[in-house]
DSSP file (Angstrom, degrees, kcal/mol; ACC not computed):
  #  RESIDUE AA STRUCTURE BP1 BP2  ACC     N-H-->O    O-->H-N    N-H-->O    O-->H-N    TCO  KAPPA ALPHA  PHI   PSI    X-CA   Y-CA   Z-CA
    1    1 A M     >        0   0    0      0, 0.0     4,-2.0     0, 0.0     5,-0.2   0.000 360.0 360.0 360.0 -47.2    7.0   17.3  -31.9
    2    2 A L  H  >  +     0   0    0      1,-0.2     4,-2.7     2,-0.2     5,-0.2   0.881 360.0  52.7 -56.1 -39.0   10.2   18.0  -30.1
    3    3 A L  H  > S+     0   0    0      2,-0.2     4,-3.3     1,-0.2     5,-0.3   0.918 107.5  51.3 -72.1 -39.6    9.2   15.8  -27.2
    4    4 A L  H  > S+     0   0    0      2,-0.2     4,-2.7     1,-0.2     5,-0.3   0.966 111.1  49.7 -64.2 -50.3    8.5   12.8  -29.7
    5    5 A V  H  X S+     0   0    0     -4,-2.0     4,-3.0     1,-0.2    -2,-0.2   0.933 112.5  48.0 -51.5 -49.0   11.9   13.3  -31.2
    6    6 A M  H  X S+     0   0    0     -4,-2.7     4,-2.2     2,-0.2    -2,-0.2   0.949 112.4  45.7 -60.4 -49.7   13.5   13.3  -27.8
    7    7 A L  H  X S+     0   0    0     -4,-3.3     4,-1.7     2,-0.2    -1,-0.2   0.855 113.7  50.1 -65.2 -32.1   11.7   10.2  -26.6
    8    8 A G  H  X S+     0   0    0     -4,-2.7     4,-2.5    -5,-0.3    -1,-0.2   0.883 110.5  53.6 -67.6 -39.8   12.5    8.4  -29.9
    9    9 A G  H  X S+     0   0    0     -4,-3.0     4,-2.7    -5,-0.3    -2,-0.2   0.876 105.6  50.8 -60.3 -40.8   16.1    9.5  -29.4
   10   10 A A  H  X S+     0   0    0     -4,-2.2     4,-2.0     1,-0.2    -1,-0.2   0.879 113.2  45.2 -66.7 -37.6   16.3    8.1  -26.0
   11   11 A L  H  X S+     0   0    0     -4,-1.7     4,-2.7     2,-0.2    -2,-0.2   0.913 114.2  48.4 -68.8 -40.3   15.0    4.7  -27.1
   12   12 A G  H  X S+     0   0    0     -4,-2.5     4,-2.4     2,-0.2    -2,-0.2   0.940 111.5  49.8 -67.9 -40.2   17.3    4.7  -30.2
   13   13 A A  H  X S+     0   0    0     -4,-2.7     4,-2.7     2,-0.2    -1,-0.2   0.930 111.7  48.8 -62.9 -43.4   20.4    5.6  -28.1
   14   14 A A  H  X S+     0   0    0     -4,-2.0     4,-2.6     1,-0.2     5,-0.2   0.946 112.6  48.0 -63.9 -45.7   19.6    2.9  -25.5
   15   15 A G  H  X S+     0   0    0     -4,-2.7     4,-2.1     2,-0.2     5,-0.3   0.857 109.9  53.5 -64.6 -34.4   19.2    0.3  -28.3
   16   16 A R  H  X S+     0   0    0     -4,-2.4     4,-2.4    -5,-0.2     5,-0.3   0.960 111.6  43.9 -56.6 -54.8   22.4    1.4  -29.9
   17   17 A H  H  X S+     0   0    0     -4,-2.7     4,-2.4     1,-0.2     5,-0.2   0.938 115.1  49.1 -64.1 -47.8   24.3    0.9  -26.6
   18   18 A L  H  X S+     0   0    0     -4,-2.6     4,-2.8     1,-0.2     5,-0.2   0.937 115.5  41.3 -57.5 -55.7   22.7   -2.4  -25.9
   19   19 A L  H  X S+     0   0    0     -4,-2.1     4,-2.8     1,-0.2    -1,-0.2   0.876 113.8  52.0 -63.9 -36.8   23.2   -4.0  -29.4
   20   20 A G  H  X S+     0   0    0     -4,-2.4     4,-2.4    -5,-0.3    -1,-0.2   0.936 112.5  46.5 -73.4 -38.1   26.7   -2.6  -29.7
   21   21 A D  H  X S+     0   0    0     -4,-2.4     4,-1.8    -5,-0.3    -2,-0.2   0.918 113.1  50.4 -67.4 -39.2   27.6   -4.1  -26.3
   22   22 A F  H  X S+     0   0    0     -4,-2.8     4,-2.2    -5,-0.2    -2,-0.2   0.934 111.2  46.2 -57.8 -47.9   26.1   -7.4  -27.2
   23   23 A L  H  X S+     0   0    0     -4,-2.8     4,-2.7     1,-0.2     5,-0.3   0.858 110.2  53.3 -73.9 -28.9   27.8   -7.7  -30.5
   24   24 A L  H  X S+     0   0    0     -4,-2.4     4,-1.9    -5,-0.2    -1,-0.2   0.903 110.1  48.6 -63.6 -37.3   31.2   -6.8  -29.0
   25   25 A R  H  < S+     0   0    0     -4,-1.8    -2,-0.2    -5,-0.2    -1,-0.2   0.893 118.5  41.9 -66.7 -37.0   30.8   -9.5  -26.3
   26   26 A Q  H  < S+     0   0    0     -4,-2.2    -2,-0.2    -5,-0.2    -1,-0.2   0.892 132.4  15.2 -75.0 -37.9   29.8  -12.0  -29.1
   27   27 A F  H  < S-     0   0    0     -4,-2.7     3,-0.5     1,-0.2    -3,-0.2   0.462  95.9-130.0-125.5   3.5   32.2  -11.2  -31.8
   28   28 A G     <  -     0   0    0     -4,-1.9     5,-0.3    -5,-0.3     3,-0.3  -0.192  41.9 -63.4  76.7-168.8   35.1   -9.1  -30.3
   29   29 A N  S    S+     0   0    0      1,-0.2    -1,-0.2     3,-0.1    -5,-0.1   0.135  92.1 111.7-107.9  19.5   36.5   -5.9  -31.6
   30   30 A G  S    S+     0   0    0     -3,-0.5    -1,-0.2     1,-0.2    -2,-0.1   0.938  95.3   6.8 -56.8 -51.2   37.9   -7.0  -34.9
   31   31 A L  S    S-     0   0    0     -3,-0.3     2,-2.5    -4,-0.2    -1,-0.2  -0.977  88.1-106.1-135.3 148.9   35.4   -4.9  -36.8
   32   32 A P    >>  +     0   0    0      0, 0.0     4,-2.1     0, 0.0     3,-0.7  -0.387  47.3 169.3 -75.9  75.9   32.8   -2.5  -35.2
   33   33 A W  H 3> S+     0   0    0     -2,-2.5     4,-3.2    -5,-0.3     5,-0.2   0.824  70.4  61.0 -59.4 -35.0   29.9   -4.9  -35.7
   34   34 A G  H 3> S+     0   0    0    -14,-0.2     4,-2.3     2,-0.2    -1,-0.3   0.916 106.2  45.5 -53.9 -45.7   27.7   -2.7  -33.6
   35   35 A T  H <> S+     0   0    0     -3,-0.7     4,-2.4     2,-0.2    42,-0.3   0.942 115.3  48.6 -63.4 -49.3   28.1    0.2  -35.9
   36   36 A V  H  X S+     0   0    0     -4,-2.1     4,-2.2     1,-0.2     5,-0.2   0.925 111.7  47.2 -60.1 -46.1   27.5   -2.1  -38.9
   37   37 A A  H  X S+     0   0    0     -4,-3.2     4,-2.6     2,-0.2     5,-0.3   0.938 113.6  46.5 -65.7 -49.1   24.4   -3.7  -37.6
   38   38 A V  H  X S+     0   0    0     -4,-2.3     4,-3.2     1,-0.2     5,-0.2   0.908 113.7  50.0 -60.4 -41.8   22.6   -0.4  -36.4
   39   39 A N  H  X S+     0   0    0     -4,-2.4     4,-1.5    -5,-0.2    -1,-0.2   0.854 114.1  43.0 -73.5 -32.3   23.4    1.3  -39.6
   40   40 A L  H  X S+     0   0    0     -4,-2.2     4,-2.2     2,-0.2    -2,-0.2   0.897 117.6  45.1 -76.3 -38.5   22.1   -1.6  -41.8
   41   41 A M  H  X S+     0   0    0     -4,-2.6     4,-2.1    -5,-0.2    -2,-0.2   0.917 113.8  51.3 -59.7 -45.9   19.0   -2.2  -39.7
   42   42 A G  H  X S+     0   0    0     -4,-3.2     4,-2.5    -5,-0.3     5,-0.3   0.828 106.3  53.5 -62.3 -35.5   18.4    1.4  -39.6
   43   43 A S  H  X S+     0   0    0     -4,-1.5     4,-2.4     2,-0.2     5,-0.3   0.949 111.6  46.1 -60.9 -50.2   18.7    1.8  -43.4
   44   44 A F  H  X S+     0   0    0     -4,-2.2     4,-2.0     1,-0.2    -2,-0.2   0.882 114.8  46.0 -67.1 -33.4   16.2   -0.9  -43.9
   45   45 A A  H  X S+     0   0    0     -4,-2.1     4,-2.6     2,-0.2     5,-0.2   0.840 112.0  51.6 -74.6 -35.7   13.8    0.6  -41.3
   46   46 A A  H  X S+     0   0    0     -4,-2.5     4,-2.2     2,-0.2     5,-0.2   0.911 110.7  47.4 -67.2 -43.2   14.2    4.1  -42.6
   47   47 A G  H  X S+     0   0    0     -4,-2.4     4,-2.2    -5,-0.3     5,-0.3   0.968 116.7  45.2 -61.0 -52.5   13.4    3.0  -46.1
   48   48 A F  H  X S+     0   0    0     -4,-2.0     4,-3.6    -5,-0.3     5,-0.3   0.981 115.1  45.2 -54.1 -59.0   10.3    1.0  -44.9
   49   49 A L  H  X S+     0   0    0     -4,-2.6     4,-2.5     1,-0.2     5,-0.2   0.892 110.7  53.0 -62.2 -43.2    9.0    3.6  -42.7
   50   50 A F  H  X S+     0   0    0     -4,-2.2     4,-1.0    -5,-0.2    -1,-0.2   0.908 117.4  38.0 -51.9 -48.3    9.5    6.5  -45.2
   51   51 A A  H  < S+     0   0    0     -4,-2.2     3,-0.3    -5,-0.2    -2,-0.2   0.932 116.4  53.2 -72.4 -46.0    7.5    4.6  -47.9
   52   52 A W  H  < S+     0   0    0     -4,-3.6    -2,-0.2    -5,-0.3    -3,-0.2   0.862 115.3  41.3 -61.4 -38.0    5.0    3.2  -45.3
   53   53 A L  H >< S+     0   0    0     -4,-2.5     3,-2.2    -5,-0.3    -1,-0.2   0.703  84.3 114.0 -78.4 -25.5    4.2    6.7  -44.0
   54   54 A E  T 3< S+     0   0    0     -4,-1.0    -3,-0.0    -3,-0.3    -4,-0.0  -0.238  89.1   5.6 -59.5 129.3    4.1    8.5  -47.1
   55   55 A G  T 3  S+     0   0    0      1,-0.1    -1,-0.3     2,-0.1    -2,-0.1   0.628  89.5 126.3  74.3   9.3    0.6    9.8  -47.8
   56   56 A R    <   -     0   0    0     -3,-2.2     3,-0.3     1,-0.3    -2,-0.1   0.386  68.8-114.3 -81.9  -4.4   -0.7    8.7  -44.5
   57   57 A G    >>  -     0   0    0      1,-0.2     3,-2.2    -4,-0.2     4,-0.6  -0.341  54.6 -36.4  93.6-174.0   -2.1   12.0  -43.5
   58   58 A P  H >> S+     0   0    0      0, 0.0     3,-1.2     0, 0.0     4,-0.6   0.820 127.9  61.5 -50.1 -42.1   -1.2   14.5  -40.7
   59   59 A S  H 3> S+     0   0    0     -3,-0.3     4,-1.8     1,-0.3     3,-0.4   0.676  88.3  72.9 -61.9 -15.7   -0.4   11.9  -38.1
   60   60 A A  H <> S+     0   0    0     -3,-2.2     4,-3.1     1,-0.2    -1,-0.3   0.877  89.7  61.0 -68.6 -33.7    2.5   10.5  -40.3
   61   61 A L  H <X S+     0   0    0     -3,-1.2     4,-2.1    -4,-0.6    -1,-0.2   0.886 105.0  47.0 -58.1 -37.2    4.5   13.6  -39.5
   62   62 A Y  H  X S+     0   0    0     -4,-0.6     4,-2.5    -3,-0.4    -1,-0.2   0.908 114.3  46.8 -66.2 -46.5    4.3   12.7  -35.8
   63   63 A W  H  X S+     0   0    0     -4,-1.8     4,-2.8     1,-0.2     5,-0.5   0.882 110.7  51.7 -60.4 -40.6    5.3    9.1  -36.5
   64   64 A R  H  X>S+     0   0    0     -4,-3.1     5,-1.7     2,-0.2     4,-1.7   0.915 110.6  48.1 -66.6 -43.2    8.1   10.1  -38.8
   65   65 A S  I  <>S+     0   0    0     -4,-2.1     5,-2.8    -5,-0.2    -2,-0.2   0.941 118.4  42.9 -60.0 -47.7    9.6   12.6  -36.1
   66   66 A F  I  <>S+     0   0    0     -4,-2.5     5,-2.2     3,-0.2    -2,-0.2   0.900 127.4  24.1 -73.1 -38.6    9.3    9.9  -33.5
   67   67 A L  I  <>S+     0   0    0     -4,-2.8     5,-2.7     3,-0.2     6,-0.3   0.913 131.0  32.3 -91.5 -52.3   10.6    6.9  -35.4
   68   68 A I  I  <>S+     0   0    0     -4,-1.7     5,-0.8    -5,-0.5    -3,-0.2   0.959 130.9  29.5 -77.1 -47.1   12.8    8.2  -38.2
   69   69 A V  I   <S+     0   0    0     -5,-1.7    -3,-0.2     3,-0.2    -4,-0.2   0.974 132.7  31.4 -72.9 -55.4   14.3   11.3  -36.6
   70   70 A G  I  ><S+     0   0    0     -5,-2.8     4,-1.4    -6,-0.2    -3,-0.2   0.994 128.4  26.3 -64.5 -71.2   14.2   10.2  -33.0
   71   71 A V  I  ><S+     0   0    0     -5,-2.2     4,-2.5     2,-0.2     3,-0.4   0.976 131.4  36.9 -67.6 -53.5   14.7    6.4  -32.8
   72   72 A L  I  ><S+     0   0    0     -5,-2.7     4,-2.7     1,-0.2    -1,-0.2   0.899 113.0  57.2 -70.2 -34.9   16.7    5.9  -36.0
   73   73 A G  H  4<S+     0   0    0     -5,-0.8    -1,-0.2    -6,-0.3    -2,-0.2   0.873 115.9  36.5 -64.9 -28.5   18.6    9.1  -35.8
   74   74 A A  H  < S+     0   0    0     -4,-1.4    -1,-0.2    -3,-0.4    -2,-0.2   0.804 117.0  53.2 -87.2 -30.0   20.0    8.0  -32.4
   75   75 A L  H  < S+     0   0    0     -4,-2.5     2,-0.2    -5,-0.2    -2,-0.2   0.911  99.9  63.5 -76.5 -33.2   20.3    4.4  -33.3
   76   76 A T  S  < S-     0   0    0     -4,-2.7     2,-0.4    -5,-0.1   -41,-0.1  -0.563  70.4-151.1 -92.3 158.1   22.3    4.7  -36.4
   77   77 A T     >  +     0   0    0    -42,-0.3     4,-1.8    -2,-0.2     5,-0.1  -0.619  31.7 156.8-131.1  64.7   25.7    6.1  -36.3
   78   78 A Y  H  > S+     0   0    0     -2,-0.4     4,-2.6     2,-0.2     5,-0.2   0.906  85.2  51.6 -62.2 -42.1   27.1    7.9  -39.4
   79   79 A S  H  > S+     0   0    0      1,-0.2     4,-2.4     2,-0.2    -1,-0.2   0.895 112.4  48.1 -67.7 -40.1   29.6   10.0  -37.2
   80   80 A A  H  > S+     0   0    0      2,-0.2     4,-2.3     1,-0.2    -1,-0.2   0.889 109.3  51.3 -64.3 -38.1   30.7    6.7  -35.7
   81   81 A L  H  X S+     0   0    0     -4,-1.8     4,-2.3     2,-0.2    -2,-0.2   0.925 112.1  45.4 -61.8 -52.7   31.0    5.2  -39.0
   82   82 A M  H  X S+     0   0    0     -4,-2.6     4,-2.2     2,-0.2    -2,-0.2   0.921 111.4  54.9 -66.0 -43.8   33.2    8.1  -40.3
   83   83 A L  H  X S+     0   0    0     -4,-2.4     4,-2.2     1,-0.2    -2,-0.2   0.916 108.8  48.0 -46.0 -52.7   35.3    8.0  -37.0
   84   84 A E  H  X S+     0   0    0     -4,-2.3     4,-2.3     1,-0.2     5,-0.2   0.875 108.1  55.2 -65.2 -42.8   36.1    4.3  -37.6
   85   85 A C  H  X S+     0   0    0     -4,-2.3     4,-1.9     2,-0.2    -1,-0.2   0.910 107.4  49.6 -54.3 -42.3   37.0    5.0  -41.1
   86   86 A L  H  X S+     0   0    0     -4,-2.2     4,-1.3     1,-0.2    -2,-0.2   0.889 110.2  50.4 -67.1 -38.2   39.5    7.6  -40.0
   87   87 A I  H  < S+     0   0    0     -4,-2.2    -1,-0.2     1,-0.2    -2,-0.2   0.879 112.1  45.4 -69.6 -34.6   41.0    5.2  -37.6
   88   88 A Y  H ><>S+     0   0    0     -4,-2.3     5,-0.8     1,-0.2     3,-0.8   0.806 106.8  60.1 -79.9 -24.6   41.3    2.4  -40.2
   89   89 A S  H ><5S+     0   0    0     -4,-1.9     3,-0.6    -5,-0.2    -1,-0.2   0.854 110.2  44.4 -71.9 -29.8   42.8    5.0  -42.7
   90   90 A R  T 3<5S+     0   0    0     -4,-1.3    -1,-0.2     1,-0.2    -2,-0.2   0.454  96.4  77.2 -91.3   1.3   45.6    5.5  -40.0
   91   91 A S  T < 5S-     0   0    0     -3,-0.8    -1,-0.2    -4,-0.1    -2,-0.2   0.645 101.7-122.1 -84.6 -15.0   46.0    1.8  -39.4
   92   92 A G  T < 5S+     0   0    0     -3,-0.6    -3,-0.1    -4,-0.4     3,-0.1   0.723  84.0 108.9  79.3  18.0   48.1    1.2  -42.6
   93   93 A R    >>< +     0   0    0     -5,-0.8     4,-1.7     1,-0.1     3,-1.3  -0.624  36.9 169.9-127.1  70.1   45.5   -1.3  -43.8
   94   94 A P  H 3> S+     0   0    0      0, 0.0     4,-2.5     0, 0.0     5,-0.3   0.800  74.1  63.1 -54.4 -32.5   43.7    0.3  -46.6
   95   95 A G  H 3> S+     0   0    0      2,-0.2     4,-2.0     1,-0.2     5,-0.2   0.841 103.2  49.4 -60.9 -36.5   41.9   -2.9  -47.6
   96   96 A L  H <> S+     0   0    0     -3,-1.3     4,-2.9     2,-0.2     5,-0.2   0.948 110.8  52.0 -67.2 -47.4   40.1   -2.9  -44.2
   97   97 A L  H  X S+     0   0    0     -4,-1.7     4,-2.9    -9,-0.3    -2,-0.2   0.943 115.0  39.2 -52.1 -55.7   39.1    0.8  -44.7
   98   98 A F  H  X S+     0   0    0     -4,-2.5     4,-2.8     2,-0.2     5,-0.3   0.902 114.5  52.8 -70.5 -38.6   37.6    0.3  -48.2
   99   99 A G  H  X S+     0   0    0     -4,-2.0     4,-3.0    -5,-0.3     5,-0.2   0.941 111.3  47.7 -61.6 -42.7   36.0   -3.1  -47.3
  100  100 A Y  H  X S+     0   0    0     -4,-2.9     4,-2.5     2,-0.2     5,-0.3   0.970 113.5  48.9 -58.1 -54.1   34.2   -1.4  -44.2
  101  101 A L  H  X S+     0   0    0     -4,-2.9     4,-3.1    -5,-0.2     5,-0.3   0.913 112.7  45.4 -55.8 -44.5   33.1    1.4  -46.3
  102  102 A A  H  X>S+     0   0    0     -4,-2.8     4,-1.7     2,-0.2     5,-0.8   0.913 113.2  50.6 -63.2 -48.6   31.7   -0.9  -49.1
  103  103 A L  H  X5S+     0   0    0     -4,-3.0     4,-1.3    -5,-0.3     5,-0.4   0.971 117.5  38.6 -53.8 -51.8   30.0   -3.1  -46.6
  104  104 A S  H  X5S+     0   0    0     -4,-2.5     4,-1.9    -5,-0.2    -2,-0.2   0.951 122.9  38.7 -77.1 -49.2   28.3   -0.2  -44.8
  105  105 A L  H  X5S+     0   0    0     -4,-3.1     4,-2.6    -5,-0.3     5,-0.2   0.952 121.9  39.3 -69.9 -51.8   27.4    2.1  -47.8
  106  106 A V  H  X5S+     0   0    0     -4,-1.7     4,-2.3    -5,-0.3    -3,-0.2   0.921 121.2  44.0 -71.5 -42.7   26.4   -0.5  -50.4
  107  107 A S  H  X<S+     0   0    0     -4,-1.3     4,-2.7    -5,-0.8    -1,-0.2   0.909 111.2  54.0 -52.1 -51.1   24.6   -2.6  -48.0
  108  108 A G  H  X S+     0   0    0     -4,-1.9     4,-2.1    -5,-0.4    -2,-0.2   0.889 110.7  44.9 -56.7 -47.7   23.0    0.3  -46.3
  109  109 A F  H  X S+     0   0    0     -4,-2.6     4,-2.4     2,-0.2    -1,-0.2   0.916 110.8  55.2 -68.1 -35.1   21.5    1.6  -49.6
  110  110 A A  H  X S+     0   0    0     -4,-2.3     4,-3.3    -5,-0.2    -2,-0.2   0.953 111.8  44.0 -53.8 -49.9   20.5   -1.9  -50.6
  111  111 A L  H  X S+     0   0    0     -4,-2.7     4,-2.4     2,-0.2    -1,-0.2   0.803 111.1  51.0 -72.0 -34.6   18.5   -2.2  -47.4
  112  112 A V  H  X S+     0   0    0     -4,-2.1     4,-1.9    -5,-0.2    -1,-0.2   0.940 113.9  48.2 -71.1 -38.6   16.9    1.3  -47.5
  113  113 A W  H  X S+     0   0    0     -4,-2.4     4,-2.7     1,-0.2     3,-0.2   0.963 113.5  47.0 -61.2 -52.6   15.8    0.4  -51.1
  114  114 A L  H  X S+     0   0    0     -4,-3.3     4,-3.0     1,-0.2    -1,-0.2   0.895 109.3  52.4 -57.9 -40.6   14.4   -2.9  -49.9
  115  115 A G  H  X S+     0   0    0     -4,-2.4     4,-1.7     2,-0.2    -1,-0.2   0.822 109.9  48.7 -65.2 -29.7   12.6   -1.5  -47.0
  116  116 A A  H  X S+     0   0    0     -4,-1.9     4,-2.2    -3,-0.2    -1,-0.2   0.898 111.7  50.3 -72.8 -42.5   10.9    1.1  -49.2
  117  117 A R  H  X S+     0   0    0     -4,-2.7     4,-2.6    -5,-0.2     5,-0.3   0.971 110.2  50.1 -55.9 -53.5    9.9   -1.7  -51.7
  118  118 A L  H  X S+     0   0    0     -4,-3.0     4,-2.6     1,-0.2     5,-0.3   0.930 110.8  48.3 -55.0 -49.3    8.5   -3.9  -49.0
  119  119 A A  H  X S+     0   0    0     -4,-1.7     4,-1.5     1,-0.2    -1,-0.2   0.826 111.3  51.0 -55.9 -36.5    6.5   -1.0  -47.6
  120  120 A E  H  X S+     0   0    0     -4,-2.2     4,-0.6     2,-0.2    -1,-0.2   0.871 109.8  48.5 -70.5 -36.9    5.1   -0.2  -51.0
  121  121 A W  H >< S+     0   0    0     -4,-2.6     3,-0.9     1,-0.2    -2,-0.2   0.900 112.0  48.9 -73.7 -35.3    4.1   -3.7  -51.7
  122  122 A L  H 3< S+     0   0    0     -4,-2.6    -1,-0.2    -5,-0.3    -2,-0.2   0.880 110.1  52.0 -72.0 -25.7    2.3   -4.1  -48.3
  123  123 A R  H 3<        0   0    0     -4,-1.5    -1,-0.2    -5,-0.3    -2,-0.2   0.702 360.0 360.0 -79.3  -8.9    0.5   -0.8  -48.8
  124  124 A A    <<        0   0    0     -3,-0.9    -1,-0.2    -4,-0.6    -2,-0.2   0.490 360.0 360.0 -78.4 360.0   -0.7   -2.1  -52.3
């Protein structure tokens, strides 16, 4: 099980780096779009996978360890989100801090919910 988490983590970390680098080149560093993107995609994927794998038998535990704990755990970046909020809080621009938090948290929850609903609909 640990090996699955480690392999998934390696894939997620590589994906995080590649996507963050790509978005930085595309949009610049005005907002940390890489963090926003991976957290929103990861929220949707976590909700979808959680609901999709629910009740799928013993093999679901292995898939959950690989995909949710490993891949998505390394892909998404809550610690980076919080660090970026700290930086924004020190910038003297509270609107940017609260806008970034609202975008990340509200959209993240909406996508985890949407992912779960989609998986439940597909399983029906």
